[in-house]
N, C-alpha and C positions, 0 to 999 in steps of 0.2 A: 249747315251741318246738322244732322240729327243726333240724337243720343242724350244721355244724361250729362250733367255738369258736376265735376269734381274739383274741389279746391283743397290744396294741401298747403298748410301754413307751417313755415319752418323758421328757425331762429337765424341760421347762417347759410351762406352758399356752401354747398357740399352736403348739407343735411338731407336735402331732397334726393340725393343719389345713394345715400346709405340707409334710408328709412322709407320703405314702400315704393322704391323706384320701379321695380319690375311690375308691380301692380299698376302704377300710373302708365308705364309704357304699354302694357296690355290694353288698358282701357282706351288710351289714345289711338292705338292701332285698330281697335274695334269701332272707332268713330265717335267716341264720347269726347266731350270737351274737358280738358284738364288744365287747371291754372295753378301754378306754384306761386305762392306769396312768400317772399323772403323779407324778414323783418329788419335785419341788420346787414351791413356790408361785410362783416367778418374782418374789420380792419385791425383788430387786436389779436388775430390768430397768429400762430407761429408757422414757420415753414417746416412742414413735417416730412417732406420728400427730400432726402439728402441730395438728390440730383439737381434740385432746384435751389439749393442753398448756395447761391452765387452772389457775387459782390453787390449787385444792384437790386436783387430781388426783394429784400426786406423793405427798401424805400419805395418800391413800386407795388407793394402788396395790394393796396386798395384797387388799383386799376387792373392788376392781374386777376384778382378775384371776380371782378365784373366780367372780364372776358371769359374766364373759366365757367362762370355761371351761364353765360350765353351759349357756350359750346355744349354744356351738359343739357340744357333745355332743348336744344336742337336735336341732340342724340335721342332724348327721351320722347320727343314729339309733342312737347307740352308748351303752353304759353307761360310767361313769367312776368311778374312785377316786383319791384323793390318798394318797401314801405319807407326806407330811408333813415332808420334809426341807427344809433352808434353802438357798435359792438362793445359789450361790457368787459370782455376778456374773462379768463378763468382765474379767479383769485387763488394765490398759493401762500401757504404759511400757516402758522399757529401762534397767535390768533390770525384769522384771515384779515387782510388789509381792507379798508373801505373801497367801495366801488368808485370808479372815476366819475367825476361830476358830469351830469348830462347824458350818461350812457343809458342804454335801453332799460336795464334792470333797475336803474336808480330813479327814473322819472315816474311820475304818476301814471296810472293806467289810462287816464282820460284821453290823451291824444292818440296813443296807439290804438285804443279801442275805436275811436272815431274814424281813423284812417282805414282800419280793417272793415268796419261796418260799411264804409263807402265802397270798398272793393266787393263786399258781399252783395250789396244792393245793385251794383253794376253787373256783376257776373252771374248772380242768381244761381248759386250751386244748390243742388239737392243734397249733396254729401260733402262734409268737410273732414279732413284728416288733420290731427294735431298731436301734441304730446300729452302724457298723463301728468298728474299733479307733481310727480318727481322729475318731470322734464325728460324722461328716458334715462338721463343721468343728471346729477345735480349741478349742472352749469346754470348760473343765474339767468342767462338769456333763455334757456330752455324752459325753466320754471315760469319765467315771465311770459313766454310764448303760450304756455298752457293758460295762464290767467287771462291774457288778452283774448285768446281764441274763445274761451268760454264766456267772457263778458260780451264779446261781439256777437256770439250766437244768440244771446238773449236780446241785446240791444237792437240788432238788425231787424228783429220782428216787431219791435215796439213802434207804433206809429207816432208816438210823441217824442221819440229820440231823434233829434236832428233831422226833421223832415226835409230840409234842404239837400240832404244827401241822397234823396230818392225815395221811392215807395218802399214800405216795409217788405222784408223778405224773410220767410221762415225756412231755414235749413232743416231738412227732414231728418237727417241722421249725422251724428258726430262720432268719429272713431279716434281712438288713440292707437298710434302705431307702436308695435312691440317687436323690435328686431333682435335685441340681445337677450335671447332666451336660453336658459341653461340646458333644457332638454334638447334643444337644437344643436348646441355645441357638443353635448354628450353623444348625440347620434352621429355627428361628424367624427368625433374621436373614435367611436367604435368602428365606423366604416373605414377610417384610415388604418386602424390597427389590423383589421381583417386583410388589408392589402400590404401589411408590413411597413406602413408609413408612420412617421412620428406624429405625436399629438402637439399641434401648435397652440392649443388652448389650455394647457395645464395650469398656467399661472392664473388665468381668468377663472377657471373652474375651482381652483383652490380658494381664491378670494370669495367666490360666490357662496362657499360653504358657510362662511361666517357673516357675510354682509347682506345677503338678501335671499328671499325664497325664489321660486321659479315663477316667472311672469306667465308661464303657460297656463297657470290656473286662472288668469284673468282673460285669456283669449276667448273671444266669442266667434271669430270669423277668420277663416283661412282661405286665402285666394290663391288658386293654382295659377302660377305664372312662370314656371320653370323655363319655358322656351324664351322668356325675356331676360333671363339672368345675364346672357352676354351683353345685352343692351345696358342693363344696370351697371355692369362692370366697366363698360366703355364710358358711361356717364361719370362714374366715380373717377376714372383715370383722367377725365377731362379737367378735374380739379388738381392740376399738376402740383401746385404748391402744398396741397394738403394730404395727398394720397401717395403713399410709397407703393409702387407696383410690386415690391418684394415683401409687402406687409401681410398681416394675417387675414385681411379682407379676401385675399386671393390664394390662401393656403390650401383650400379644398378644391379639387378639380371640378369644373363646371358639370361634367357628366355625372360625377358622384352626387353633387348637390341636387341635380335634376332627378336623380333616382331615389335618394333617401329622404329629401326634404324639399319638394318642389313648390312650396307655398310661401306666402308672406302672411304675417299674423297681425290681427287688429282686435281691439276691444270696443264694442259698441258702448259708448258713454252716454249718448242722448239720442232719443228717437221720438219723432212725432207720428210715426207710422207703426202698424203692427208687423211684427216679424217673428220668425221661429228660430230659436237658437239650438245648435250652432248653425252658422251661415257659411256659405262658400262664395258670396258675392256682396260687395258693399252696397249694391243697388237693390237688394232683396226687399220686397215690400212696397216699393215705389210704384206709382201709377205709370201709365204709358209715357215714354220719353217724348220730349218736345220734338216737333218736326222741324 
């Protein structure tokens, strides 16, 4: 297969389908190689789809999430590997309770970095997608995903770092995926209002007024991928225990999304190549793709 190689590093199964999924589906369809690396198994997640909250589902959650991830990867047309770390769960309370012993966010960076470097040196991606320093939202596994990704970006290129893992590899560009953008939700709100439809994002938008600015100010790269939104949604729905088909992910009709906001947003965080911002392609500035 020809084309570039794109690696997307995610904290849990289902994150790959809610963050940059249409972009990955587009690139896979265009002949590029796309690999999703999932750092944890999502074992401490809750069942968020009421239809799946049945008697034995909670006890089978780890195996269900493995199958859901396999189904989603097939729908997106991407390859997938697990790194095998233990989900930390989302701490609740004030003060927050300590993290479980041995979970991903509680262990040192050393082993997760080593395992991700091995994947990088084997797959040899030109581009990597991960989360920003806030994790996209402050889940401890998402923040640790950022830390591990950035450490592995540096370490994979260092010939003195674990040479037994393979030859050094320099990732050319690293992007943060930005999905929950206030301007995007405001655009959807206005488009829905023009059609006489209710605003499903009122609570989120009210909270954003006090909790954070608009991440759109950080976006450097918008990838047009509207025709792949149905594939994105199908991949999301494959995570049956996590995604409520009646939830806000699906509140805006696909046709409206494709018309008023047909892109996914990224922030160029690291680059070893020259590029001109803003971009419309994660592979901008790279040399010829491998044959």
